[in-house]
C-alpha positions as MATLAB code, in Angstrom:
seq = 'XXXXXXXXXXXXXXXXXXXXXXXXXXXXXXXXXXXXXXXXXXXXXXXXXXXXXXXXXXXXXXXXXXXXXXXXXXXXXXXXXXXXXXXXXXXXXXXXXXXXXXXXXXXXXXXXXXXXXXXXXXXXXXXXXXXXXXXXXXXXXXXXXXXXXXXXXXXXXXXXXXXXXXXXXXXXXXXXXXXXXXXXXXXXXXXXXXXXXXXXXXXXXXXXXXXXXXXXXXXXXXXXXXXXXXXXXXXXXXXXXXXXXXXXXXXXXXXXXXXXXXXXXXXXXXXXXXXXXXXXXXXXXXXXXXXXXXXXXXXXXXXXXXXXXXXXXXXXXXXXXXXXXXXXXXXXXXXXXXXXXXXXXXXXXXXXXXXXXXXXXXXXXXXXXXXXXXXXXXXXXXXXXXXXXXXXXXXXXXXXXXXXXXXXXXXXXXXXXXXXXXXXXXXXXXXXXXXXXXXXXXXXXXXXXXXXXXXXXXXXXXXXXXXXXXXXXXXXX';
ca = [
     -67.032  -75.696  -80.656;
     -68.508  -78.346  -78.915;
     -65.498  -80.657  -79.495;
     -63.459  -77.921  -78.067;
     -65.429  -77.861  -75.035;
     -65.108  -81.482  -74.428;
     -61.346  -81.159  -74.919;
     -60.926  -78.400  -72.490;
     -63.330  -80.620  -69.654;
     -61.046  -83.592  -70.212;
     -58.007  -81.210  -69.541;
     -59.653  -79.955  -66.359;
     -60.599  -83.300  -64.938;
     -56.830  -84.327  -65.531;
     -55.737  -81.383  -63.875;
     -58.044  -81.905  -60.914;
     -56.923  -85.509  -60.500;
     -53.264  -84.644  -60.886;
     -53.850  -81.949  -58.214;
     -55.610  -84.310  -55.937;
     -53.108  -86.912  -56.220;
     -50.237  -84.605  -55.638;
     -51.750  -82.722  -52.525;
     -53.001  -86.116  -51.274;
     -49.621  -87.472  -51.245;
     -48.320  -84.381  -49.961;
     -50.777  -84.557  -47.099;
     -49.719  -88.283  -46.255;
     -46.232  -87.472  -45.840;
     -46.340  -84.328  -44.095;
     -48.399  -85.617  -41.250;
     -46.400  -85.509  -37.848;
     -44.495  -88.489  -37.169;
     -46.313  -89.183  -34.091;
     -49.638  -89.420  -35.946;
     -48.176  -91.693  -38.776;
     -46.630  -94.071  -35.962;
     -50.178  -94.356  -34.350;
     -51.837  -95.080  -37.806;
     -49.204  -97.613  -38.713;
     -49.377  -99.293  -35.110;
     -53.205  -99.860  -35.841;
     -52.485 -101.816  -38.847;
     -52.660 -105.746  -38.722;
     -49.437 -107.398  -39.147;
     -49.752 -108.476  -42.694;
     -50.806 -105.073  -43.797;
     -47.958 -103.512  -41.893;
     -45.520 -105.848  -43.606;
     -46.917 -104.905  -47.146;
     -46.569 -100.986  -46.328;
     -42.636 -101.523  -46.463;
     -43.146 -101.592  -50.324;
     -44.782  -98.291  -50.521;
     -41.841  -95.883  -49.972;
     -38.612  -95.525  -48.133;
     -40.208  -93.945  -45.362;
     -42.934  -96.454  -44.751;
     -40.073  -99.094  -44.885;
     -38.445  -97.397  -41.938;
     -41.835  -97.501  -40.071;
     -42.227 -101.240  -40.907;
     -38.808 -101.587  -39.118;
     -40.515 -100.273  -36.079;
     -43.826 -101.932  -36.103;
     -44.659 -102.598  -32.316;
     -47.041 -105.777  -32.481;
     -45.228 -108.654  -33.719;
     -47.431 -112.006  -34.137;
     -45.722 -115.224  -35.564;
     -48.334 -117.979  -35.952;
     -49.091 -120.411  -38.322;
     -51.846 -118.112  -39.640;
     -49.589 -115.026  -40.184;
     -46.405 -116.965  -41.407;
     -47.748 -119.898  -43.447;
     -50.191 -118.235  -45.502;
     -50.126 -118.766  -49.473;
     -48.839 -122.080  -50.939;
     -47.947 -123.648  -47.545;
     -50.544 -126.254  -46.471;
     -50.743 -129.306  -44.383;
     -50.013 -131.424  -47.165;
     -46.342 -130.497  -46.912;
     -43.865 -132.503  -44.809;
     -43.792 -131.269  -41.154;
     -40.085 -130.779  -41.282;
     -40.629 -128.460  -44.503;
     -43.332 -126.546  -42.672;
     -41.262 -126.070  -39.541;
     -38.143 -124.740  -41.652;
     -40.574 -122.460  -43.298;
     -41.958 -120.926  -40.475;
     -38.502 -120.412  -38.767;
     -36.766 -119.077  -41.785;
     -39.684 -116.543  -42.142;
     -39.467 -115.215  -38.647;
     -35.940 -114.858  -38.805;
     -36.099 -112.885  -42.023;
     -38.385 -110.484  -40.626;
     -36.613 -109.995  -37.181;
     -33.397 -109.515  -39.400;
     -35.270 -106.343  -40.623;
     -36.571 -105.034  -37.754;
     -34.950 -102.782  -35.397;
     -34.989 -103.377  -31.507;
     -37.362 -100.352  -30.579;
     -39.992 -100.456  -28.214;
     -42.350 -103.319  -28.616;
     -45.941 -103.791  -27.187;
     -46.618 -107.363  -28.312;
     -43.969 -110.110  -29.250;
     -46.310 -113.205  -29.836;
     -44.983 -116.671  -31.131;
     -47.428 -119.751  -31.187;
     -46.012 -122.571  -33.148;
     -45.227 -126.043  -32.003;
     -41.368 -126.029  -31.517;
     -38.975 -127.966  -29.045;
     -35.865 -127.630  -27.237;
     -33.719 -128.838  -30.485;
     -35.017 -125.478  -31.975;
     -33.455 -123.463  -29.161;
     -30.817 -121.735  -31.447;
     -33.486 -119.867  -33.024;
     -35.763 -119.567  -30.245;
     -32.976 -117.923  -28.220;
     -32.688 -115.248  -30.731;
     -36.216 -114.504  -30.734;
     -36.690 -114.118  -27.149;
     -33.543 -112.064  -26.841;
     -34.941 -109.860  -29.433;
     -38.085 -109.371  -27.446;
     -35.911 -108.495  -24.309;
     -33.875 -105.952  -26.114;
     -37.067 -104.330  -27.556;
     -38.577 -104.053  -24.249;
     -41.765 -105.710  -25.247;
     -44.641 -105.450  -22.857;
     -46.519 -108.409  -23.591;
     -44.542 -111.796  -24.393;
     -46.280 -114.981  -25.481;
     -44.264 -117.933  -26.313;
     -46.731 -120.808  -26.634;
     -44.878 -123.759  -28.235;
     -47.264 -126.407  -27.130;
     -47.327 -129.748  -29.599;
     -50.003 -130.680  -31.356;
     -49.789 -134.355  -30.084;
     -50.172 -135.281  -26.623;
     -47.629 -137.863  -26.501;
     -44.550 -135.548  -27.136;
     -41.530 -136.060  -25.400;
     -41.566 -133.636  -22.516;
     -37.898 -133.962  -21.822;
     -37.244 -132.016  -25.241;
     -39.004 -128.624  -23.779;
     -37.331 -125.427  -24.700;
     -35.616 -124.015  -21.646;
     -36.777 -120.162  -21.248;
     -34.021 -117.938  -20.348;
     -35.523 -116.079  -17.443;
     -31.967 -114.569  -16.785;
     -32.206 -112.310  -19.457;
     -35.041 -110.307  -18.010;
     -33.315 -109.629  -14.686;
     -33.176 -106.124  -13.562;
     -35.248 -103.611  -15.103;
     -37.760 -104.373  -17.878;
     -41.113 -103.641  -19.226;
     -42.742 -106.937  -19.395;
     -46.400 -106.584  -17.994;
     -47.861 -109.809  -19.400;
     -45.878 -113.235  -19.940;
     -47.542 -116.275  -21.472;
     -45.573 -119.520  -21.821;
     -46.445 -122.899  -23.146;
     -44.591 -126.179  -23.145;
     -41.217 -124.617  -21.995;
     -39.122 -125.393  -18.585;
     -38.371 -122.703  -16.286;
     -35.233 -122.956  -13.975;
     -36.120 -120.363  -10.964;
     -32.878 -119.589   -9.099;
     -33.194 -118.733   -5.210;
     -32.552 -115.225   -5.645;
     -34.381 -114.214   -8.940;
     -34.639 -110.362   -9.728;
     -36.797 -108.613  -12.159;
     -40.442 -108.583  -13.408;
     -41.366 -105.877  -10.996;
     -43.754 -104.618  -13.449;
     -45.581 -108.069  -14.488;
     -49.328 -108.006  -13.895;
     -50.359 -111.219  -15.985;
     -48.473 -114.742  -15.856;
     -49.793 -117.577  -17.649;
     -47.910 -120.993  -17.626;
     -49.428 -123.979  -19.684;
     -47.658 -127.472  -19.514;
     -44.727 -125.638  -17.972;
     -42.027 -127.794  -15.988;
     -40.830 -125.614  -13.275;
     -37.877 -126.361  -11.356;
     -37.141 -124.579   -8.193;
     -39.593 -122.797   -6.055;
     -42.426 -120.864   -7.850;
     -42.624 -118.543   -4.904;
     -39.203 -116.967   -5.888;
     -40.893 -115.698   -9.148;
     -44.100 -114.640   -7.313;
     -42.423 -113.012   -4.641;
     -41.096 -110.480   -7.125;
     -44.480 -109.452   -8.604;
     -46.002 -107.113   -6.353;
     -48.486 -105.737   -8.969;
     -49.546 -109.204  -10.229;
     -53.302 -109.261  -10.966;
     -53.859 -112.459  -13.235;
     -52.149 -115.724  -12.487;
     -52.775 -118.829  -14.298;
     -51.337 -122.331  -13.974;
     -52.487 -125.351  -15.932;
     -51.012 -128.691  -16.537;
     -47.792 -127.461  -14.886;
     -44.909 -129.821  -13.255;
     -44.167 -128.212  -10.013;
     -41.048 -129.113   -8.155;
     -42.428 -127.569   -5.007;
     -46.135 -128.318   -4.965;
     -47.448 -125.548   -2.515;
     -48.402 -122.060   -3.186;
     -47.924 -120.149   -0.121;
     -47.856 -116.543   -1.195;
     -49.030 -112.880   -0.463;
     -50.277 -111.090   -3.579;
     -52.315 -108.065   -2.554;
     -53.099 -106.860   -6.158;
     -54.123 -110.501   -7.564;
     -57.609 -110.279   -8.991;
     -57.947 -113.794  -10.921;
     -56.285 -117.103   -9.823;
     -56.449 -120.283  -12.090;
     -54.782 -123.633  -11.067;
     -55.747 -126.528  -12.873;
     -54.145 -130.023  -12.871;
     -50.880 -129.018  -11.276;
     -51.086 -131.680   -8.724;
     -50.776 -129.048   -5.834;
     -50.616 -130.120   -2.484;
     -51.694 -127.106   -0.577;
     -52.862 -123.482   -1.309;
     -52.318 -120.650    1.074;
     -53.012 -117.372   -0.170;
     -53.422 -113.951    0.931;
     -55.165 -111.948   -1.634;
     -57.623 -109.135   -0.423;
     -58.508 -108.258   -3.795;
     -59.367 -111.583   -5.284;
     -62.658 -111.649   -7.401;
     -62.227 -115.003   -9.241;
     -60.857 -118.396   -8.502;
     -60.364 -121.480  -10.420;
     -58.960 -124.543   -8.961;
     -58.939 -128.304  -10.492;
     -56.976 -130.629   -8.280;
     -57.589 -133.565   -5.835;
     -58.919 -132.519   -2.343;
     -56.136 -130.392   -0.806;
     -56.044 -128.051    2.254;
     -57.294 -124.426    0.949;
     -56.442 -121.200    2.983;
     -57.819 -118.001    1.293;
     -57.142 -115.156    3.752;
     -58.770 -111.775    3.553;
     -60.346 -112.713    0.262;
     -63.525 -110.615    1.243;
     -64.190 -109.655   -2.779;
     -64.371 -113.089   -4.026;
     -67.304 -112.966   -6.362;
     -66.906 -116.251   -8.312;
     -65.235 -119.603   -7.694;
     -65.065 -122.779   -9.640;
     -63.709 -126.015   -8.078;
     -63.099 -129.072   -9.839;
     -62.317 -132.012   -7.446;
     -60.569 -134.703   -9.159;
     -61.299 -137.762   -7.121;
     -63.169 -141.043   -7.379;
     -64.159 -140.976   -3.656;
     -67.046 -139.108   -2.270;
     -66.402 -135.593   -1.726;
     -69.473 -134.170   -0.137;
     -67.666 -133.943    3.154;
     -64.698 -132.051    1.828;
     -66.890 -129.429    0.198;
     -69.033 -128.999    3.423;
     -66.049 -128.451    5.977;
     -62.947 -127.641    4.234;
     -64.292 -125.069    1.412;
     -66.199 -122.819    3.654;
     -63.365 -123.267    6.601;
     -60.605 -122.355    4.033;
     -61.992 -119.055    2.727;
     -64.587 -119.855    0.083;
     -67.295 -118.572    2.606;
     -66.620 -115.152    1.154;
     -68.030 -116.201   -2.355;
     -70.707 -113.864   -3.132;
     -72.291 -114.254   -6.545;
     -71.452 -117.818   -8.010;
     -69.788 -121.076   -6.681;
     -69.466 -123.907   -9.179;
     -68.209 -127.652   -7.884;
     -67.522 -130.506   -9.896;
     -67.362 -133.508   -7.663;
     -68.149 -137.285   -7.235;
     -70.828 -138.358   -4.824;
     -71.149 -142.033   -3.630;
     -74.765 -143.339   -3.038;
     -73.803 -145.561   -0.051;
     -72.177 -142.516    1.771;
     -74.144 -141.422    4.688;
     -73.879 -137.960    6.424;
     -70.788 -135.830    6.591;
     -69.027 -133.923    9.319;
     -70.751 -130.762   10.743;
     -69.109 -127.720    9.000;
     -67.860 -124.826   11.129;
     -68.551 -122.468    8.063;
     -71.246 -121.600    5.889;
     -71.711 -119.798    2.497;
     -73.527 -116.879    3.969;
     -73.302 -114.460    0.966;
     -73.760 -117.155   -1.950;
     -76.427 -116.552   -4.484;
     -75.782 -118.915   -7.196;
     -74.613 -122.491   -6.755;
     -73.641 -124.910   -9.500;
     -73.068 -128.890   -8.618;
     -71.738 -130.861  -11.198;
     -71.944 -134.237   -9.742;
     -70.498 -137.696  -10.934;
     -72.970 -140.317   -8.891;
     -71.151 -143.359   -8.284;
     -72.930 -146.389   -6.668;
     -75.989 -148.366   -6.586;
     -79.251 -146.244   -7.448;
     -81.176 -148.070   -5.135;
     -79.531 -146.353   -2.330;
     -80.520 -142.715   -2.301;
     -78.941 -141.253    1.091;
     -75.931 -140.343   -0.711;
     -77.802 -137.901   -2.940;
     -80.151 -136.651   -0.358;
     -77.406 -135.330    1.792;
     -77.071 -132.641   -0.771;
     -80.079 -130.889    0.897;
     -78.285 -130.661    3.900;
     -75.448 -128.751    2.003;
     -78.045 -126.338    0.851;
     -78.469 -125.301    4.677;
     -74.858 -124.076    4.351;
     -76.238 -121.041    1.809;
     -79.120 -119.568    3.644;
     -79.310 -116.759    1.115;
     -79.226 -118.859   -2.245;
     -81.297 -117.796   -4.797;
     -80.605 -120.012   -7.579;
     -79.382 -123.752   -7.877;
     -78.245 -125.965  -10.554;
     -77.805 -129.643  -10.323;
     -76.330 -131.334  -13.147;
     -75.834 -135.003  -12.367;
     -74.507 -138.067  -14.219;
     -75.468 -141.382  -12.760;
     -73.852 -144.035  -15.009;
     -74.868 -146.948  -13.058;
     -78.590 -145.809  -13.214;
     -81.065 -148.426  -14.735;
     -83.237 -147.487  -17.625;
     -86.315 -148.222  -15.623;
     -86.516 -147.657  -11.721;
     -88.436 -149.542   -9.020;
     -91.235 -147.449   -7.390;
     -91.365 -147.409   -3.645;
     -91.412 -145.493   -0.491;
     -89.063 -142.469   -0.511;
     -87.305 -141.399    2.413;
     -87.216 -137.659    3.562;
     -84.876 -135.850    6.208;
     -86.499 -135.437    9.680;
     -85.697 -131.792    9.818;
     -86.351 -129.501    7.280;
     -84.479 -126.219    6.870;
     -86.609 -123.407    5.228;
     -84.795 -121.601    2.295;
     -87.048 -118.164    1.969;
     -84.548 -116.878   -0.759;
     -84.461 -120.023   -3.134;
     -86.304 -118.913   -6.349;
     -85.121 -121.178   -9.171;
     -83.805 -124.903   -9.131;
     -82.665 -126.779  -12.137;
     -81.905 -130.378  -12.273;
     -80.223 -132.002  -15.292;
     -79.482 -135.760  -15.919;
     -82.607 -136.452  -14.116;
     -83.268 -140.324  -14.422;
     -85.843 -140.584  -11.457;
     -83.826 -142.602   -9.377;
     -84.606 -142.896   -5.743;
     -82.269 -140.371   -4.522;
     -82.933 -137.596   -7.161;
     -86.504 -138.092   -6.360;
     -86.018 -137.565   -2.624;
     -83.851 -134.688   -2.985;
     -86.398 -132.961   -5.654;
     -89.370 -133.651   -3.082;
     -87.227 -132.198   -0.165;
     -86.336 -129.069   -2.080;
     -89.893 -128.417   -3.047;
     -90.960 -128.833    0.873;
     -88.168 -126.489    2.084;
     -88.607 -123.660   -0.245;
     -91.822 -121.551    0.114;
     -90.812 -119.025   -2.351;
     -89.943 -121.401   -5.265;
     -91.018 -120.156   -8.598;
     -89.900 -123.164  -10.750;
     -88.169 -126.548  -10.373;
     -86.971 -127.379  -13.927;
     -86.364 -130.950  -14.500;
     -84.250 -131.934  -17.475;
     -83.621 -135.816  -18.202;
     -80.614 -134.689  -20.604;
     -77.383 -135.105  -19.067;
     -75.607 -131.878  -19.214;
     -72.181 -132.717  -17.842;
     -68.960 -132.677  -20.013;
     -67.785 -136.113  -18.838;
     -70.720 -138.082  -19.562;
     -70.857 -141.150  -21.981;
     -71.661 -139.934  -25.609;
     -74.593 -141.989  -27.096;
     -75.702 -141.633  -30.795;
     -78.668 -139.606  -31.643;
     -81.235 -142.508  -31.634;
     -80.012 -144.074  -28.445;
     -80.116 -140.794  -26.807;
     -83.630 -139.952  -28.154;
     -84.982 -143.315  -26.817;
     -83.375 -142.841  -23.573;
     -84.730 -139.331  -23.072;
     -88.053 -140.596  -23.941;
     -88.273 -143.407  -21.233;
     -86.917 -140.959  -18.683;
     -89.342 -138.402  -19.299;
     -92.459 -140.815  -19.082;
     -90.686 -141.787  -15.590;
     -90.310 -138.109  -14.459;
     -94.157 -137.565  -15.528;
     -95.241 -140.433  -13.473;
     -93.389 -139.566  -10.225;
     -93.158 -135.804  -10.215;
     -96.253 -134.387  -12.351;
     -98.788 -136.524  -10.283;
     -97.583 -135.117   -7.015;
     -98.964 -132.019   -5.134;
     -96.231 -129.955   -6.344;
     -96.831 -130.309  -10.220;
     -97.925 -126.658  -10.807;
     -94.199 -125.780   -9.617;
     -92.544 -128.287  -11.932;
     -91.356 -127.670  -15.557;
     -90.281 -130.931  -16.988;
     -88.072 -130.318  -20.384;
];
């Protein structure tokens, strides 16, 4: 009798499992197609590929997968390692991408992404991939072919076929790396483009021919690009973010009333930012070995950067032998946070070049936070003790609360500047002094050399700063 009950229970268990499996399978395949497609679109690329082995219906779904990501990570997994010859890795990547695209259908794509070092000699493969993305009406296209080695021949770039996107298309985001672009004078298309990123792109023709078509563009980034026409003079009313880095630009003239963030790395050039009333954050890197303080004090506020409200960061060179600068016609009236990353060149015995920074602060009457990150490669380990200069007139900074000075090695100019700030900021909460150099381009020392140097610099700062009447306001790191 006991055995009979056990037997019946086993039968019930099997029956229940079979029913659950049967009904579970039934529920999966009976879901509405739009729900199944939504579930499928949320899978990762590898997971989506594996579903093609589940059933014929899932194999059809795989052919309509909306997010195609072809990278070293997604294509060269398993037994392909860096130990294999480069030509074998390249051939394997191309073969696998071709095999996948051969199975897929040119339906509506959300993302088409290729990130792998490829050259112009591979154009017959890349052309098919780009044509597939255009035929599939992809919304986001990323073709990042940047080489792993810096000395790759720039003449062997892949020529991106802009013409296949002419007319009506769905591209809202386009990112290109290590390709060449030929811009015809009467370019059409890209009316839906909101985001454009170009890195190491050789641009033949006038970039404005492309930008003039992008009435809804909100995000634009150009880094290390070769421009045939080195001026950007454009109206981009929807633009919110602009980045131009190391493109040898000669002029920037922009009307962008909705611009909120700007990044520019270039030698000093004329800048005109019309109607940029919403500019919140700006980062300016001045690539020059000459003294840039006069440019910062005159050209930047006059060119439209006086609108910056929250944070302005400037990388520049200051020479200690320079004296004064031209009087500015503009001010940073709304600026709250100023970051100055300074490469100090010249003799450390001359402090006038650094002390000029105090006059620069007069142009920001509402400043609340100041960061001075300095690198003085010619500063001696020990500095001479002597009489310090100070400015004849002192501008009071009522709003200044926090000042941080890094790379502080107690040179004459740094000490004069520190005391000038302490005298002119009656509501200052804290002056933080850090002997450690924090700028990215500084000479790297090994750990023991760095520790010894920091010890000496800290002792010197203690002797010159912490024995003054302002010692209660100073924090020495």
